[in-house]
C-alpha positions as CSV (number, residue, x, y, z in Angstrom):
1,M,-0.2,0.3,0.1
2,C,1.0,3.1,-0.6
3,R,0.6,5.9,2.0
4,S,1.3,9.8,0.5
5,Q,3.1,12.0,2.9
6,D,1.7,14.6,1.6
7,R,-1.2,17.3,2.9
8,A,-4.3,17.5,1.2
9,D,-3.6,21.1,0.0
10,S,0.2,20.3,-0.9
11,L,1.4,19.5,-4.4
12,A,5.2,18.6,-4.8
13,I,5.6,18.3,-8.3
14,P,9.5,16.9,-9.5
15,F,11.4,18.3,-12.2
16,G,14.6,16.5,-12.1
17,R,17.8,16.9,-10.7
18,D,20.5,19.9,-10.6
19,G,23.8,19.3,-11.1
20,E,24.6,17.5,-7.8
21,G,22.3,14.8,-8.1
22,N,19.6,17.1,-5.8
23,T,16.3,16.6,-6.5
24,V,14.6,20.2,-8.0
25,A,10.9,20.3,-7.8
26,W,8.5,22.9,-6.9
27,T,5.3,23.1,-4.8
28,V,2.0,24.3,-6.8
29,T,0.2,25.7,-3.7
30,A,2.8,27.7,-2.4
31,G,1.1,30.3,-4.3
32,R,3.8,31.7,-6.3
33,N,4.0,32.1,-10.5
34,L,6.7,29.5,-12.1
35,L,8.7,30.1,-15.7
36,V,10.4,27.2,-17.2
37,H,12.5,28.6,-19.8
38,Q,12.8,25.1,-22.4
39,R,13.9,24.6,-25.9
40,D,10.8,25.0,-28.0
41,T,11.9,21.2,-29.4
42,E,12.1,19.6,-25.8
43,N,9.6,17.8,-24.3
44,F,11.0,18.2,-20.8
45,P,8.2,20.2,-18.9
46,N,5.6,17.8,-20.5
47,L,5.8,15.5,-17.5
48,P,6.2,17.7,-14.8
49,L,3.6,19.8,-16.5
50,T,1.2,16.7,-16.5
51,L,1.6,15.9,-13.4
52,M,1.1,19.4,-12.0
53,A,-2.3,19.1,-14.1
54,T,-3.1,15.8,-12.6
55,G,-2.6,16.4,-9.5
56,V,-4.5,19.5,-9.3
57,L,-7.2,17.8,-10.6
58,S,-6.9,14.7,-8.3
59,K,-6.6,16.5,-5.4
60,G,-8.5,19.6,-6.1
61,T,-6.6,22.1,-5.2
62,H,-7.3,24.8,-7.7
63,E,-9.5,25.1,-10.7
64,L,-7.4,24.8,-13.7
65,F,-6.6,27.1,-16.9
66,V,-5.2,26.0,-19.6
67,A,-3.5,28.6,-22.6
68,D,-2.1,25.5,-25.0
69,P,-1.6,26.8,-29.0
70,H,0.6,24.0,-29.3
71,H,-1.7,21.6,-27.7
72,R,0.4,19.6,-26.4
73,H,-1.9,19.2,-23.3
74,H,-5.1,18.5,-25.4
75,W,-6.0,15.6,-23.6
76,L,-7.4,18.4,-20.7
77,A,-9.6,19.5,-23.2
78,G,-11.6,16.3,-21.9
79,Y,-12.1,16.7,-18.7
80,R,-14.0,20.7,-19.2
81,D,-16.7,18.8,-21.5
82,A,-17.1,16.0,-19.3
83,G,-17.8,18.6,-16.2
84,E,-14.7,17.7,-14.4
85,R,-12.3,20.6,-12.6
86,V,-10.7,21.9,-15.8
87,S,-12.4,25.2,-16.1
88,S,-11.3,26.4,-19.3
89,W,-8.6,24.7,-21.9
90,A,-7.8,27.1,-24.8
91,A,-5.9,26.7,-28.0
92,D,-6.3,29.7,-30.7
93,P,-6.1,32.9,-29.9
94,D,-9.9,34.1,-29.8
95,E,-10.3,30.7,-27.2
96,I,-7.4,31.9,-24.8
97,G,-8.3,35.3,-25.2
98,R,-11.7,34.6,-23.5
99,M,-10.5,32.3,-20.8
100,L,-8.1,35.4,-19.9
101,A,-11.2,37.8,-19.8
102,E,-12.8,35.1,-17.7
103,L,-9.8,35.2,-15.1
104,D,-9.6,38.9,-15.0
105,S,-13.4,39.5,-14.1
106,A,-12.1,36.7,-10.9
107,G,-12.1,38.8,-8.3
108,A,-10.1,37.7,-5.0
109,G,-11.6,34.9,-3.6
110,P,-11.1,31.8,-1.2
111,R,-11.4,30.2,-4.9
112,R,-7.4,28.7,-6.2
113,L,-6.9,28.9,-10.0
114,L,-4.0,27.7,-11.7
115,L,-3.1,28.7,-15.4
116,L,-0.9,26.7,-17.2
117,A,0.8,28.7,-20.7
118,G,2.9,28.0,-23.2
119,L,4.2,31.5,-22.7
120,S,5.9,32.4,-25.9
121,T,3.6,30.8,-28.4
122,T,0.9,32.3,-26.2
123,I,2.2,35.9,-26.8
124,A,2.7,35.7,-30.1
125,K,-0.7,34.3,-30.8
126,L,-2.6,37.1,-28.8
127,D,-3.6,41.1,-29.9
128,P,-2.0,43.7,-27.6
129,P,-4.9,44.5,-25.3
130,D,-5.0,40.4,-24.3
131,R,-1.0,40.3,-24.1
132,Q,-1.9,43.1,-21.7
133,R,-4.4,41.5,-20.2
134,L,-2.4,38.6,-19.6
135,T,0.9,40.2,-18.2
136,G,-2.0,41.9,-15.3
137,L,-2.6,38.8,-14.2
138,V,0.6,37.3,-14.0
139,T,1.7,40.2,-12.3
140,T,-1.6,40.2,-9.9
141,A,-2.1,36.7,-9.2
142,R,-1.3,36.7,-5.8
143,T,-4.1,39.8,-4.8
144,R,-6.0,36.9,-7.4
145,N,-5.3,34.2,-5.9
146,L,-4.0,32.6,-9.3
147,T,-0.9,31.0,-9.8
148,V,0.7,31.1,-13.6
149,V,3.1,28.7,-14.5
150,A,4.7,28.9,-17.8
151,T,7.4,27.4,-19.9
152,S,9.2,29.5,-22.5
153,S,11.8,28.8,-24.9
154,D,12.9,32.7,-25.4
155,H,15.0,33.4,-22.6
156,G,15.6,37.0,-23.7
157,A,12.4,38.1,-23.8
158,R,12.8,41.2,-25.3
159,W,9.5,41.4,-27.5
160,F,7.4,40.5,-24.3
161,P,5.1,43.3,-22.4
162,D,7.0,45.0,-19.7
163,G,6.8,43.8,-16.4
164,L,5.9,40.1,-17.5
165,I,8.8,38.0,-16.7
166,A,9.8,40.1,-13.7
167,A,6.3,38.6,-12.3
168,F,7.4,35.2,-11.8
169,D,8.9,34.4,-8.8
170,D,10.7,31.5,-9.5
171,V,12.4,30.4,-12.9
172,L,13.5,26.9,-13.7
173,V,16.3,26.5,-16.5
174,R,17.6,23.4,-18.3
175,E,21.0,23.3,-18.4
176,S,23.5,21.3,-20.4
177,G,22.6,17.7,-21.0
178,C,19.9,16.7,-18.0
179,S,20.8,19.5,-15.0
180,T,18.4,21.7,-14.3
181,V,19.0,24.8,-11.8
182,Y,16.4,26.5,-10.1
183,R,16.9,29.8,-9.4
184,N,14.6,32.5,-6.5
185,P,14.2,36.1,-8.9
186,L,17.8,36.8,-6.9
187,G,19.6,35.0,-8.8
188,H,20.4,32.3,-6.0
189,E,20.5,28.5,-6.7
190,E,17.8,26.9,-4.4
């Protein structure tokens, strides 16, 4: 019999190991935004993001919203259709815009919301007002009880709206080989 030592409201997601062999994990329920840097062709974050989505669905810790222009998590759309806990799955710009408007209209409250997004592709597909809306959601996430987890292949992000990248509390970077390094906003490794 497997016993979980996690509390019902805790959800830690493993992202691999760092250069010293230590486990790199991130806790969904900590209320911090996470940005995962990756190459566009890599499947690296798919397993952790899948674990995150299924963990949130099984434990019921958050209402789940997914901006998925790459269709990497299309299987989550079935949960929405079946009346499960996926509140919204969106792939095209109009659907993503409507989903962002729904999140924007959800004020502070007891609802815990989680937005998973392919950031580079989502930003590239959105019109300027929806780009600003997404940026506003990320920067005000804590006041909304919203956690944003995004993947991006663009490390420079000069073309992203001002303040977007700075609004991510934690950044996970895949370095050479299989190692991952987790950094907080001040650049300290954990």
